[in-house]
C-alpha positions as CSV (number, residue, x, y, z in Angstrom):
1,M,64.4,180.8,179.0
2,N,61.2,182.5,178.1
3,M,58.2,181.2,180.1
4,L,56.3,180.3,177.0
5,D,59.3,178.2,175.7
6,K,60.0,176.5,178.9
7,Y,57.4,173.7,178.6
8,C,56.8,171.0,175.9
9,F,53.9,172.0,173.6
10,S,52.5,168.4,173.8
11,C,53.1,167.0,177.3
12,M,53.9,170.2,179.2
13,R,57.0,168.8,180.8
14,Q,60.0,171.2,181.2
15,L,62.4,171.3,178.3
16,P,66.2,171.5,178.5
17,E,66.2,174.4,176.1
18,A,63.8,176.4,173.9
19,G,62.6,174.5,170.8
20,A,64.1,171.2,171.9
21,V,62.8,167.8,171.1
22,C,61.0,166.7,174.2
23,P,62.9,163.9,176.0
24,V,59.6,162.6,177.4
25,C,57.1,162.5,174.5
26,G,59.4,163.2,171.5
27,C,57.5,166.3,170.4
28,D,59.6,168.7,168.2
29,N,59.0,172.0,169.9
30,S,60.6,174.0,167.1
31,T,57.7,173.3,164.8
32,A,54.8,172.3,167.0
33,H,51.8,174.6,166.8
34,N,48.0,174.6,166.6
35,S,45.8,175.3,163.6
36,V,45.0,178.8,162.5
37,G,42.5,180.5,164.8
38,Y,43.7,178.6,167.9
39,L,45.9,179.9,170.7
40,N,49.6,179.0,170.4
41,R,51.8,179.1,173.5
42,C,49.8,181.8,175.2
43,L,50.2,183.0,178.8
44,L,46.7,183.4,180.4
45,N,45.9,185.2,183.6
46,G,49.6,185.4,184.5
47,R,49.9,181.7,185.4
48,Y,48.6,179.4,182.7
49,V,50.5,178.4,179.6
50,T,48.5,176.9,176.8
51,G,49.8,174.0,174.7
52,K,48.3,171.8,172.1
53,S,44.6,171.7,171.3
54,L,42.7,168.7,172.6
55,G,39.4,169.3,170.8
56,H,36.9,171.8,169.6
57,G,33.2,171.5,170.4
58,G,30.1,173.6,170.2
59,F,31.1,175.5,173.4
60,G,34.7,176.1,172.5
61,I,38.3,174.9,172.3
62,T,40.1,172.8,174.9
63,Y,43.8,173.1,175.3
64,K,46.3,171.1,177.3
65,G,48.1,173.6,179.6
66,I,50.1,174.0,182.8
67,D,49.7,176.0,185.9
68,V,53.1,177.5,186.3
69,N,52.5,178.4,189.9
70,M,51.6,174.9,190.9
71,E,53.6,173.1,188.2
72,R,50.5,171.1,187.5
73,V,49.1,170.0,184.1
74,V,45.6,171.3,183.5
75,A,42.9,171.4,180.8
76,I,41.9,174.9,179.7
77,K,38.6,175.5,178.1
78,E,38.2,178.6,176.0
79,F,34.7,180.0,175.3
80,F,34.7,180.0,171.5
81,P,31.2,179.0,170.2
82,S,31.2,177.6,166.7
83,G,29.9,179.9,164.0
84,E,29.8,183.1,166.2
85,V,33.5,184.0,166.5
86,S,36.8,183.6,164.7
87,R,40.5,184.7,164.9
88,S,42.7,186.2,162.3
89,A,45.4,184.2,160.6
90,T,48.1,186.5,161.9
91,G,48.1,185.0,165.4
92,E,46.0,187.7,167.2
93,V,44.4,186.3,170.3
94,N,41.3,188.6,170.3
95,L,38.1,187.4,168.7
96,I,36.4,188.6,165.6
97,F,32.6,188.9,165.3
98,S,31.1,188.7,161.8
99,E,27.8,190.3,162.9
100,E,26.7,192.6,165.8
101,E,24.0,190.1,166.6
102,N,26.7,187.4,167.2
103,K,28.4,189.7,169.6
104,K,25.2,190.0,171.7
105,S,24.6,186.3,171.7
106,F,28.3,185.7,172.6
107,D,28.2,188.1,175.6
108,K,25.1,186.4,177.0
109,G,26.8,183.0,176.5
110,M,29.9,184.2,178.2
111,E,28.1,185.4,181.3
112,R,26.3,182.0,181.5
113,A,29.6,180.2,181.2
114,L,31.1,182.3,184.0
115,K,28.2,181.7,186.3
116,E,27.8,177.9,185.6
117,A,31.6,177.3,185.9
118,R,31.6,178.9,189.3
119,I,28.7,176.7,190.4
120,C,30.5,173.6,189.1
121,A,33.7,174.6,190.9
122,Q,31.7,174.1,194.2
123,M,31.2,170.4,193.3
124,E,34.9,169.6,193.5
125,R,34.3,166.8,196.1
126,L,32.4,164.7,193.6
127,N,34.9,162.0,192.5
128,N,33.1,161.4,189.2
129,V,33.0,165.0,188.1
130,V,35.9,166.9,186.7
131,N,37.4,169.4,189.1
132,V,37.0,173.0,188.0
133,M,40.0,175.0,189.4
134,D,39.7,178.5,188.0
135,V,37.5,180.8,185.9
136,F,38.5,184.1,184.5
137,R,38.2,186.6,181.6
138,A,40.9,187.2,179.0
139,N,41.3,188.0,175.3
140,G,37.6,189.1,175.2
141,T,36.3,185.7,176.3
142,V,36.1,183.3,179.2
143,Y,38.5,180.5,180.2
144,I,37.7,177.6,182.5
145,V,40.6,175.8,184.0
146,M,40.0,172.1,184.9
147,E,41.9,169.2,186.1
148,Y,43.6,167.2,183.4
149,V,42.3,163.6,183.6
150,E,44.8,161.0,182.5
151,G,42.9,158.3,180.6
152,I,40.8,157.7,177.5
153,T,37.3,158.7,176.5
154,L,34.4,156.2,177.1
155,A,34.1,156.1,173.3
156,K,37.7,154.9,172.9
157,Y,37.3,152.6,175.9
158,V,34.4,150.8,174.3
159,Q,36.4,150.6,171.0
160,Q,39.3,149.0,172.9
161,H,37.0,146.4,174.6
162,G,35.6,144.7,171.6
163,G,33.3,147.5,170.3
164,K,30.6,147.0,173.0
165,L,30.4,146.3,176.7
166,P,28.6,143.6,178.7
167,F,25.7,145.1,180.6
168,E,27.2,144.5,184.1
169,D,30.5,146.1,183.0
170,C,28.6,149.1,181.5
171,L,26.5,149.5,184.6
172,E,29.5,149.4,186.9
173,L,31.2,152.1,184.8
174,L,28.2,154.5,184.5
175,L,26.3,154.0,187.8
176,P,28.7,156.5,189.6
177,I,27.9,159.0,186.8
178,I,24.2,158.5,187.3
179,R,24.6,159.2,191.0
180,A,26.8,162.2,190.5
181,L,24.2,163.7,188.1
182,G,21.6,163.2,190.8
183,I,23.6,165.3,193.2
184,I,24.3,167.9,190.5
185,H,20.6,168.2,189.7
186,K,19.8,168.9,193.3
187,Q,22.0,172.0,192.9
188,H,19.6,173.0,190.1
189,V,22.3,172.5,187.5
190,I,22.0,170.4,184.3
191,H,25.0,169.4,182.2
192,R,23.4,169.4,178.7
193,D,26.4,167.9,176.9
194,I,26.7,164.2,178.0
195,S,28.2,161.8,175.5
196,P,30.8,159.1,175.2
197,E,33.3,161.8,174.3
198,N,32.6,163.8,177.5
199,I,33.1,160.9,179.9
200,M,36.7,159.9,180.6
201,V,37.9,156.6,182.1
202,R,40.8,157.2,184.4
203,S,43.8,155.0,183.5
204,S,44.8,154.7,187.2
205,S,41.4,153.4,188.5
206,N,39.1,152.6,185.6
207,E,36.7,155.1,187.1
208,C,34.5,157.3,184.9
209,V,34.7,161.1,185.2
210,L,32.1,163.5,183.7
211,L,33.8,166.3,181.8
212,D,33.0,169.6,180.2
213,F,30.5,171.7,182.1
214,G,30.8,174.5,179.5
215,A,27.2,174.0,178.5
216,A,25.9,173.7,182.0
217,K,22.8,175.6,183.0
218,N,21.2,176.7,186.2
219,V,17.5,175.7,185.7
220,S,16.3,177.5,188.8
221,E,16.9,180.9,187.2
222,S,14.1,182.5,185.1
223,D,15.5,183.3,181.7
224,G,12.4,182.8,179.6
225,N,13.6,179.2,178.8
226,S,15.9,180.6,176.2
227,H,18.6,178.2,175.1
228,S,21.3,178.0,172.5
229,T,20.6,175.4,169.8
230,S,24.3,175.1,168.9
231,L,24.9,172.7,171.9
232,L,23.8,169.6,170.1
233,R,25.3,166.1,170.1
234,M,23.8,164.0,167.3
235,G,22.3,160.9,168.8
236,Y,22.7,162.1,172.4
237,S,20.9,165.4,172.6
238,P,17.1,165.0,173.3
239,V,14.5,166.7,171.2
240,E,14.0,169.6,173.6
241,Q,17.6,170.8,172.9
242,Y,16.6,171.4,169.2
243,S,14.3,174.2,170.4
244,S,15.4,177.5,171.8
245,T,12.3,177.8,174.0
246,A,11.5,174.2,175.1
247,V,11.8,173.3,178.8
248,Q,15.2,171.7,179.7
249,D,15.6,170.0,183.0
250,N,17.2,166.9,184.6
251,R,15.4,164.7,182.1
252,T,17.5,166.3,179.4
253,D,20.6,164.8,181.0
254,E,18.7,161.6,181.6
255,Y,18.2,161.1,177.9
256,A,21.8,161.8,177.0
257,L,23.1,159.5,179.7
258,C,20.9,156.7,178.6
259,A,21.9,157.3,175.0
260,T,25.5,157.1,176.1
261,M,24.8,153.8,177.8
262,Y,23.0,152.6,174.6
263,F,26.2,153.3,172.7
264,A,28.4,151.5,175.3
265,L,26.2,148.4,175.1
266,T,25.9,148.3,171.3
267,G,28.8,150.2,169.9
268,T,26.3,152.0,167.8
269,R,25.3,155.7,168.1
270,P,21.5,156.0,168.8
271,T,19.2,157.3,166.1
272,D,19.0,161.1,166.4
273,A,16.1,162.4,168.5
274,A,14.8,164.8,165.8
275,Q,14.6,161.9,163.3
276,R,12.9,159.7,165.9
277,M,10.1,162.3,166.2
278,Y,8.9,161.5,162.7
279,E,9.8,157.8,162.5
280,D,11.3,156.0,165.4
281,T,13.2,153.1,163.8
282,M,15.8,152.9,166.6
283,K,16.5,149.2,167.4
284,K,16.6,147.9,171.0
285,P,20.0,147.1,172.4
286,S,19.0,143.4,172.6
287,E,18.3,143.5,168.8
288,L,21.9,144.6,168.3
289,G,23.4,141.8,170.3
290,S,23.5,143.3,173.8
291,D,23.1,141.0,176.8
292,I,21.0,143.6,178.7
293,P,18.2,142.1,180.8
294,A,14.6,142.8,179.6
295,D,13.7,144.9,182.6
296,A,16.9,147.0,182.4
297,E,16.3,147.4,178.7
298,A,12.8,148.7,179.3
299,A,14.2,151.2,181.8
300,L,16.9,152.3,179.4
301,L,14.4,152.9,176.6
302,K,12.1,154.8,178.9
303,G,15.0,157.1,179.8
304,M,15.4,157.7,176.0
305,S,11.7,158.5,175.5
306,I,11.2,161.2,172.9
307,R,8.8,163.1,175.2
308,A,10.5,164.3,178.4
309,A,7.2,163.6,180.3
310,D,7.6,159.9,179.5
311,R,11.1,159.6,181.1
312,F,11.9,159.0,184.7
313,P,11.4,162.1,187.0
314,D,14.9,161.9,188.4
315,M,18.2,159.9,188.3
316,N,17.3,158.0,191.5
317,R,14.4,156.3,189.8
318,L,16.4,155.7,186.7
319,E,19.0,153.9,188.8
320,A,16.4,151.9,190.6
321,A,14.9,150.7,187.3
322,L,18.2,149.8,185.7
323,T,19.4,147.9,188.8
324,G,16.1,146.4,190.0
325,R,16.7,147.9,193.4
326,T,14.2,149.8,195.5
327,V,14.2,153.6,195.1
328,R,16.5,155.0,197.8
329,S,14.7,157.1,200.4
330,E,16.9,160.1,200.8
331,S,15.3,161.3,204.0
332,N,15.9,158.0,205.8
333,T,19.4,157.8,204.4
334,D,20.2,161.3,205.6
335,I,18.9,160.5,209.1
336,E,20.9,157.3,209.3
337,K,24.0,159.1,208.1
338,M,23.6,161.9,210.7
339,I,23.1,159.4,213.6
340,S,26.1,157.4,212.4
341,E,28.2,160.5,212.3
342,L,26.9,161.6,215.7
343,N,27.9,158.3,217.2
344,R,31.4,158.8,215.8
345,G,31.5,162.2,217.4
346,S,31.8,164.2,214.2
347,Q,29.7,166.4,211.9
348,P,27.7,164.9,209.1
349,T,29.7,164.4,206.0
350,G,29.1,163.2,202.4
351,S,28.7,164.5,198.9
352,V,25.3,166.1,199.3
353,S,26.2,167.8,202.6
354,A,29.6,168.9,201.4
355,H,28.2,170.6,198.4
356,S,25.3,172.2,200.2
357,E,27.9,173.8,202.5
358,S,30.1,174.9,199.6
359,Q,27.2,176.6,197.9
360,S,26.2,178.5,201.0
361,G,29.7,179.8,201.5
362,G,31.5,177.1,203.5
363,S,31.3,175.6,206.9
364,A,29.6,177.4,209.8
365,P,31.6,178.3,212.9
366,N,31.2,176.4,216.2
367,G,27.9,177.0,217.8
368,G,26.3,178.1,214.5
369,K,25.2,175.9,211.7
370,S,27.0,172.7,213.0
371,G,25.5,173.3,216.5
372,G,22.0,173.6,215.1
373,S,22.5,170.4,213.2
374,R,23.7,168.6,216.3
375,G,20.6,169.9,218.2
376,L,18.3,168.7,215.5
377,I,19.8,165.3,215.5
378,I,19.4,164.9,219.2
379,A,15.8,166.1,219.0
380,I,15.1,163.5,216.3
381,I,16.7,160.7,218.4
382,A,14.6,161.8,221.4
383,V,11.4,161.7,219.4
384,I,12.2,158.2,218.2
385,V,12.9,157.0,221.7
386,V,9.6,158.4,223.0
387,I,7.7,156.8,220.2
388,L,9.3,153.4,220.8
389,G,8.7,153.6,224.5
390,A,5.0,154.5,224.0
391,G,4.7,151.6,221.5
392,A,6.2,149.1,224.0
393,Y,3.9,150.4,226.8
394,M,0.9,149.8,224.6
395,M,1.9,146.3,223.7
396,M,2.4,145.5,227.4
397,Q,-1.0,146.8,228.2
398,K,-2.6,144.9,225.4
399,N,-1.1,141.6,226.6
400,R,-2.1,142.0,230.2
401,P,-5.1,139.9,231.3
402,E,-8.3,141.8,231.9
403,P,-8.7,142.6,235.7
404,E,-11.4,140.7,237.5
405,V,-14.3,142.9,238.8
406,T,-15.5,141.8,242.2
407,E,-18.7,143.3,243.5
408,P,-18.4,144.6,247.1
409,P,-20.9,143.4,249.7
410,A,-24.3,144.9,249.3
411,V,-25.1,147.7,251.8
412,V,-28.6,147.2,253.2
413,T,-30.5,150.2,254.5
414,E,-33.9,150.2,256.1
415,A,-36.2,152.5,254.2
416,S,-39.6,151.6,256.0
417,T,-41.2,148.7,257.7
418,E,-43.2,148.0,254.5
419,E,-40.1,147.4,252.4
420,S,-39.0,143.8,252.4
421,A,-36.1,144.3,249.9
422,A,-32.9,146.2,250.4
423,E,-31.2,148.5,247.9
424,T,-27.6,147.6,247.0
425,T,-25.0,150.0,245.7
426,V,-21.8,148.9,243.8
427,E,-18.8,151.2,243.6
428,P,-17.6,151.5,240.0
429,V,-14.2,150.1,238.9
430,A,-11.7,152.8,237.8
431,E,-11.2,153.1,234.0
432,V,-7.7,152.5,232.7
433,T,-6.5,154.9,230.0
434,E,-3.5,154.0,227.8
435,A,-0.9,156.5,226.7
436,P,-1.1,157.7,223.1
437,A,0.9,155.9,220.8
438,E,37.2,166.5,178.7
439,E,38.9,165.3,180.4
440,P,39.9,165.4,176.9
441,T,43.0,163.4,176.2
442,E,45.8,163.5,173.8
């Protein structure tokens, strides 16, 4: 059987014969196909077979597919920006550009997509971020292969749970996404396309997963603050995304995440940021029947401030404001984590450490990076012990009674027969010095 006919177009399970009705999902493979301009049963990079289309956004088209080498269902994102490219109705896979200017813009976007996808692939250990498995060029464009997340979008989840979520349930779902974004931002990457449609809820664990890094951007690179304005989500994109030159940073994701939370709490899409610039008539979640506490509501609305300067500076502070907890001290947390790992006789682990290693090219050999870290930890512990010892010594000295000073007997010397008084000399007491203290679903 031909490789392309071996798998069901809908569920990607193996078929008994070409064109058969799938015994698993019931799809009639003799007639199943995607719309004009989409790929249909295409073999990519010699190992990925595309199936049905799962969605088409500003960045491109997402297909359900299968990795024939691993026999694993995947999601395949094709860079296919709206309005810039098209395909012929004859089934050709190569792209058509209506204008030469579109080709230049497309090429730049394709390079960005390649670069950002490779960065995101290094974040595979984050449980709440979709795993990027492969990135390659084919058919004149770029393809990003991701894990296929079994579940439903947050938008559908809210719909299935009464149209809006209680605050505590909403916070429990989205707090891991807030923390994952905080780690992603430390890699100087911003997502730029957060919405209820780009967050999946796993059917197996009810855990949220952030999808679709096709619009991701490395903000540490100097590119003249040039951005595409086609990457817009009405109600979820902040006002800076409407400009091709405005500064975009982690606060861009903060706005979109808070807008997503607003939707989950109210069942209503927030008023578009561009409209709010002229007249901000957006209602508070509590005015739409949400049970969100007043302090958390104030934090949510601050995260949705029209001006980026009025939002929280990072996701850590947003989390603290939403939960009412103290802002986590990363330096203290890291030290405690390193000491804990040292006591267990292993190297420091964790999401931040793991991704820092990945970005620098993997783990260091014995006696290299890990040895340096071990030495640093021991030095830190030694300093702490010295400081505690000095402090204890100072307290002991402070609590000791002052020593009594006893004058020694006077020494009398005869100076002359005329002197009737004697000179006395007293030896001084010694002075004491103290020590210094997508995925998209069917």
